[in-house]
N, C-alpha and C positions, 0 to 999 in steps of 0.2 A: 572605752572602748567600744564596753557592748554596746553603750547606750551611743554611740556613734557610725556603729556598724553598719543595725536598723535602716537609717533613713538613707544613707552615702548605699544600700543596698537597695533599696525600695528607688531610687535613683537612679540608679544602673539600671534597672526594669522599664522605669518610666522611657530611659534615654534611648533605650534600646527598641522599644516599642512604637517611637514616635522615627526613631530610623525607619525601621523595620518599614511601617508604612512610608512615610516618605521615597522611600525605595519602592517598594512598589505601584508608589504613582508616578514614581521618572521612570519604571518600567511599562506600564502602560500607556503611559502616552509615546513610548520609542513603539509600541506595540503595534498605535495604530496605524500600522502605516497609508501611506498617499492612494487612496486608490479614487484620484479627480482624472476627467480623461477616459473614463473606461465606460461602457456602459451602451446598449443594444441600438443598431438604427435602423431597423424595418419596423415596416408599416403594412398594420391590419389592411386590409380588402374588404370596403365595404360595400353596400346595394349602390349607391351612385356613381362612385368609380368603377364601379362593372357595368354598369348602364343599367339596370336592375330595374324596370318601370313596376307600375303595380298591374297596369291593364297585361294581363297575360295573354292564353293562349289554350289548350286543353290540356286537364287530367286529370286524373283518375278522380272515380267518386269511392266513397266519400270526403266529403266535400271539408272537413277540419283532417284528412289527411289520409295516408294509403293502410289498413286493416293490415296486424301485424299477422296476419293469416290470408293475406289476399287473394293465394292461387284459390280459395274454397271457393268463389266469385266464376269461376269455367266450368261450374256447378258436373265434375268428374270426380268419384269416389276412388277410382286407381290413383290419379293424377294426385287427391290427399293421402293416402296411405303411402306413396313412395317416400314424397316430401317426409312425412314423420320418421316414416326409418330411417333418409337421409339425416335427419337431423339427429335422431336418437345414437347411429353407429357410424356416419361417418368417419374416420380415421380424421383426415385432417381438421373437423370441426373438436374433435378431441383432442386433441396438440394445442386449436387456441384458448382452451378450456384450462388445460395444462398449465399455457401460460395466464392466462385471469388468477390460475388460483396461485400461482408463483408470485407473480406482483401483490396480488393479497397479502401474500406470507408476509412480504417484504414491508407493507404498512407494517405492521405487529412486530416485527425488527424492530427496527423504526422508531418506530414508537414506544416501546419499553426504553430506549438510552433514556427518556424522560424520567423516569424513576425508581428511585432509590437501586442502588445493587447492594445483591448481600450476598455473602458464601463461606462456605467451610475451608479450610485449609489441613491437613495433615501430613507434617514430611514425618519419616522418621529412616536416621542414617547411620554407615558407623566408619566413621574420620579420623583418621592419623592425627595432629598439630602437630608441625614443623616447632622443634627444638630454636631454633636460631631467629623465631618472628619475633612478634608481639605478648605470644604465653608464653605464663612461664614456666618453670617446673613447681608440679609433678606433672602441669597440665598440655605444656609441651613435651613434646618423644613421643607422646599414648596413645593410645587406640582409645577413644569414646565411644561410645551411641548417643546420638545426639534426638529431641524429638523438641514438633510445634505441633499443636496443637491448639486453633485460634478459631475465628471467627472476624473476618472483614466487609464489610460494607464502606461506599459512596454514593456519594449525591450528588452529580451535577445539575448545579443551578446558573439554568439558561436564561443568566441576563440579557446574550445579544439575542438570544431568536434562532443561533446554531441547527438546533435539535428541531425547534419548534418550525425552518423554514425546510431542513432534512424531509419533517415529515409530510410535510406541503409537497413536499415534490414525488414522492414516495404516494402520496393519495394521486394525483395527478399521471401517474404511470401509472396506474392500477387502474383508472377508470379509464386511460387508455387503451388500457387492455382488454375492457369488460367492452369499451366500443370495438373493439378488434373482433372479439370474438360477435359480439353482434351482426359487424358487416360479412366476416364469415358465413356467416348461418341465413341472413341475405342472399348470399353472392350463390349459397350451393343449395336453396328452393331454388334459386331464379333459372341455378343450371341444369337440377330435375326437369325445373318445367319446360325449359327449351328444346332439351332432349327428347321429352316426354311426345312435344310437337314433333320434331322431326321424326320419331316415329309416325306419326301422324299423317303427316306428308309424304314419306314413302306409303303410307299402308292406302292414300291419295291419289301416288301417281303406280302403284299396281294394280289396285283399281282401272286407269283410265288406262293402262296396257294390257290385262286384258281383257278390256271390253272392247281394246284394239284388235286383238288377237280374233275377240268372236265377229267382232264385223266383216275382219280380214277375208274369216276362212267363211264368210259367208256372200262375199265379191267373188271367193276363189271359186265357188259350187258357180256363180252364174257365168263366168267368166269359162270353164268347162262346157256349160250345156252351147256358149255361144261357138263355141271352138266345134263342137259337135255338128251343131248345126250351120256347121261353115261362113258363119256370119262375124269370124272371130281371127287368127292370122296363131301360132305358137309361141310368137312375142308378145303379144298378152299376155299368153299364159304363163308364161318363165317369170315375168311381171310380177304377174299377181304371185304366183310361188314363196316368191322374193321375198313379198312383205312376211309370211309367216314367220320364218326362221328367225327375225329382225326382231320380231314382237316378243319371238319366244325368249331369245339373247337381251333382251329389255327386259322382262320378268324375272329370272336370274340374277338379274347383273341386283336390282328392285330388295331381290329376298333379299342381297350377299348386304344390301344395305341396309336393309332391316334388320339382323342377324347384329353387326355390327349396333345397329342404334342400341339396340338390348344390351351388346354386353355393355357399351356407355354407360348405360342405363345402370345395368344391375355392379359397376363398377361405384359411380356414386351412390346408392344406396349402402354399399358394404355387404349385400346378400348375392351369395351364388346365385343362379338362376331365380332376380326376385321376379324376371317379366315373365317366366315360361306361362307360367299359368293364367296370364292376363286376356282378357280382347285385347285385340289390336286397334287404338286409339281411332276413331272415325271425325272428321273436322268440321260434319255438319253436327256431332252432337255435342261439341264443344262452345258453351256461350262465353260471347265477348265480354272483355267490361266496358262498362256505362264508360264513357267521356262527357266531360262538363266542357261548357265555354270560355270558362280562366284560369289558373296556378295562383294561389299565393304562393310567391318567393320564398316565404319563413319554412316553408316546406324542407327546404335544403337545409334547413338546420339540423333537419331532420333527420339528417342521412351518415351512417355510421361512421364512417371513414372522416368526415367534417367532423364530428363530434369528435371521435378519435385523433384528429391537428389540434382539432382543439382545447382538450385535456394537456398534448404534447408541448403546449404554449407555455401550461397553466404551469407545468412539469419545471420547463426551463425555466420558468419568470424568478419561479423556486430557488432552482438551483443556484442563478443568479443575484438572489440576495443569501442564500446559504454561501458562494465565497466570498461575501461581502461581512462573514459573523467569523471568517477565516481571521481578519486582521484585529482580532480584539481577544482581548485574553480567555481561557478556556479556565474554571471556576470549578472546583469542588471540592464540596463537603470529605473528608475521609477518615476512618474509625475504626479498632481492631480492639481483639479483644483477648485473653487466651492462656498459655502454658506455653514454656520453651524450658527446656530443663539438659546438663549433660545428665546422661544415664537417664534410657526409659523409666527406673522405680520410680524415680525422681518430680518425672511430667507432673502429676496432678495435684504433688503440694504445695500447699498454698505461699509457699517462698518464689515457685515457680507461675505466676502470676505475671502476668504484662499486659498493660493497655494504651492505647493510646487516639489522641483526636484532636479533629488539625484541619485547620483547610489548604487547601496548594490550589495553588495556581503557576498556569501556563501560559505565554505568552511569546509571540512571537519578537523575535527585533533587528535581527540582520539574517533574511534567508535569501538572497542574495534572486529580490527578482519574481522567486516562488511566486506569492502570491497577487503579486499584479497576473502575471503569464495562468497565473490558473484563473484571475476574474474575465481577463478577454475570451478565453475559450469557454467558459460560460457563456460568455454575452453572443459570442462568436455563436452557439449552441443553438440559443434565442431566434436571434436571426434566421438561421438555417430552420429554425421551425415555425418559423410567421410567414416567412416565405412555399416554406411544402403547406402549413396553411389556403396560402391566397393560388399556390397549383391547385390543391384540391378542390378549392371554389372558382376555381376558374374550368375546371374540366369536368367537375358538377353543371355548372349552366351550360356548358356545350353536350355532355351527356342528354343533358332536361331538352333541350333543345333539337338534337337529330330526334330522337325520341318520338319528339313532338308532331316536328317534320316529314317525318316518317310516317306514322303514325294517319296524318291529317291523305300524304299522297296517296297512301294506300289506298284510303276510301277512294279518291277519285279515279286512283287504278281499277280498282274492283270495280266501280260504272260504266268505262269503258272497254274493260276487259271482257263486260257482262252482254254489249254491244254489240264487238264484234265477235262471240264462240256463237251465239244467235245468226250472225250475218254468216261466220261460216258455216256452221250448219244445217243454213238454209239452201246456202251453192253447193253445200254434197250432197242434200235429197236431189239438187236441181238437173248438177251432173252423172246422179248414178242414175236419175229416171232417164233421162236421157242417152246414156249409155245403153240404158233396155232398149230401149222406143229406136238404136241404132241411127239415133241422132245427132250423135256425140263420141265419142272415139273414150281408152282407158288411158290417156295418158291424163288428158281433163280433171278424170276423176280421181287418178295419186294425186294430180297438185292441189284437187278440193280436199280431200280428206289429209296431205298435209298439213294445210291451213291450220280445219279441225283438234288436232293431234294437238299444234301449237300450244293454243286458245285454251285446250282443255287441262295441256299440261300447269299452261299459266295458271289458271283459275285456280287448279291447287297449289302451286306456288302460293299464289297473294295470301289467298287466306290461310294456309300455314302464315306466312310474313306478319298478319294482322296481329294474330294470337300472342306470334315474338317478339314483337314491338314491346303491346300488350302488359307484356312478362318485362320487355328489361325498361319501359315506363315506368313500373310499382318499383323497379332495383333503385332507377331516375331517384327518384323523391321516394325510398330511402328505405322503404319494402315492409314498412310497421316495424322501426325502429323504434324501440322505450329505451332508455335512459338506464342503465341500474345502477339504483344511489345506495346500494346497500355497505359498499367498499365505504363510499368520504361518510360515508352515516355512524359506522363502524366504526370508523377509527378518529373521527369526531369526540366518539361518546368515549 
């Protein structure tokens, strides 16, 4: 009997192994649910579909793109300092950096899932065993101490790429967050520069208003002399006197706007009274950025918002792949070793040792369509990411085209405005001379003066708009965005 038992036991174990493998194979085939008919349908827009040609129009110097510190080209040390302070301390930019750090941490968290896991366990409790259960007397009905001290380990074998695709999705999200942080930096620098140029515009308008006040004061003296000589009536005197309060009101209004502009700059810099001790900027002291005759449209790819949208496509693509891996089995190697005993005094004795090792397989069989629904959702997210990217590219093309058109138009407007201002100044001088000689009336002087003031104000506005458009063009071409590759590199390592 003994000689027959061992072959029978071996046969029994072999049959059990074969049955287990067969069952596992059936379960694996059952778990590989149908994924047919589910996928992304959106298409990325290319240069041809957007109508982008190689022959372009104006762009910023240097030829290889926009420098990361493009604002230094304006040659204003105060502007450089304000932007540096804003990049260092603006709370909104700090929020973007915190989101980047959070996304980078998620890469490390997901990357750890593919590595072996080891943890310790210690349980100690006092338990009363039921006397009417499986425990015989004297254990049944007694109160005993139970203790467990062991080490547990597991390692998920990523045969189907579930962890790898999850890591790829996390890397894509982290790189998108990095691009968002750079986009916030570019936008912040542009907003500081535009606010600074708005301050310069208001300063220029204030100079025009002060010049107008002085000019009207001189005209009032002339009118008073003519009234005293009987050459004019009190009507001309009252008309001349009314121009001074109007000029003073304009000066006060501009002073208010200048204060508000400085407050806006202080808020961007995140430093109270940051502009209080600065010299009011002058438009004629700011150097314009040079323009070129053509634009390489691949510069649009250097925009941080486009880069972020592209990385979100990568993340969504990996999410779709990860959703597909959910249809396949999850295979782990698990092991434990330690002590377990009734009574704390017996816990670390040799007889209390226990250990175990083996595979663990988990796979879906009947899940009510949950996996297909999840895959459809991820595919829809990918479609949304692709269309968001397309919309971002289309908006970027429009943005650049708008800034180029404005820059070219402002240049032509400035040429015509200078000619108009010269003519208006000449007409005003003639009207004033005729009035002094008694050959013209004061109404002609007022009409000529109104035209001159309008041209002077327009000259200031056009000069400020030219600088503002150059800032907007620098931003539209990426603002010197440089991709941060450390996130992906660290994850790959």
